[in-house]
N, C-alpha and C positions, 0 to 999 in steps of 0.2 A: 655057295659063296663063302669065302673065308678071308678074314682080315687079320689084324693084330689081336683081336679078341679071342676068347676061348669059346666062341659060339659058332656053330655051323648053321647056315640057313639054306634049306632046300625048297625051291619053288615047285609046287605041284599045281599045274594049271588045269582046272576043271571047267572051263568055259565061264559060266556066270559066277560060280563059286571057286575062288582061287584059294589054295592052301599054302601056307608057309610052314614047313616042318622045322622047328627050332631044336637044336641039340647042344647041350653044354651049359654054359654060364651066361645068364642074362644080367649084365651089369653095365656100368657107364661106358665101358669100352665097346660094347655091342651096339650102342645107339646109332652110330653112323651106318653100320651094315643093315640093321633092321629098318631104319628109315629109308635107305636106298631101295631095299627090296619092296617095301610097301609102296613107295612112290612109283616104282616101275610097274607094279600091278595096277595102280590107279590110272596110269596112262592108257591102259587098255579099256576102251569104252564098254566092252562086253562083260567086264567084271562088275558084279552086282553085290557081292559079299566076299569078305576076306576072313578066313579062319586061320588062326595061329595055333598049330598043333604043338603043344608044349609037353607032351608025354616024356620027351627025352631031356627036358631041362632039369639039371641037377642042382642049380643054384640061382637065386634071384635076390638082388639087394635093392636098396632104394634107387640106385642109378638104373637098374633094370626096370623097376616099376615106372620110372620116368620115361624110359625108352618105350615101354608098352603104352603108356598114356599118350606120348607124342604121336605114336603110330595111330592110335585110336582117334586122336583129334584130327590128324591129317586125313584119315579116311572119312571122318564125319563131315569135314568141309566139302568133300565130294559127294556127300550123302550115300556113302557106302558103309554098311555096318561092318565092324571088325570085332571079332570075338576070339577068345581063347577057348580051345577045346582040348580034351584029354588031360585035364588038369590033375596032377598027382597031389596027394595030401600035403606034402611039404610046401609046394607053391600055393595051394589052397589056403594054408594057414597064413602065409605072407599076405595074400590078397584080402583075406578076412581081417587081419590086423590093420591093414591100411584102409579098410572100408571100400575096396575096389572090386569086390566080387560081383556085385550086381552090374556094374558098369562094363567089366571086361569079359565076363564069362557068357557063353552062349545060352540064351534062354531056351527052355524046352520047346520042342516043336508042337 
């Protein structure tokens, strides 16, 4: 999917665990695209967990954090865990500074 933002979202459907591969910039402009992708996955009753692979995210600002939180809340309302995976150090620092690491990153198996 591609819109006016500088973010690309690729949906990888793995039955009960669905993955969204995010590449580019997660900012306020990315919010509608990310929310549409998560909403589409949540319509599939087989999806029991959503992983946002952020290995290719090169930028995330406060608007991007809001988009990630909104997606997390949307999934939580459907009782579907949503986590970030493949978090690089630059994004990890942003999550840590915002106090969102524990909420948004996948716990160890």
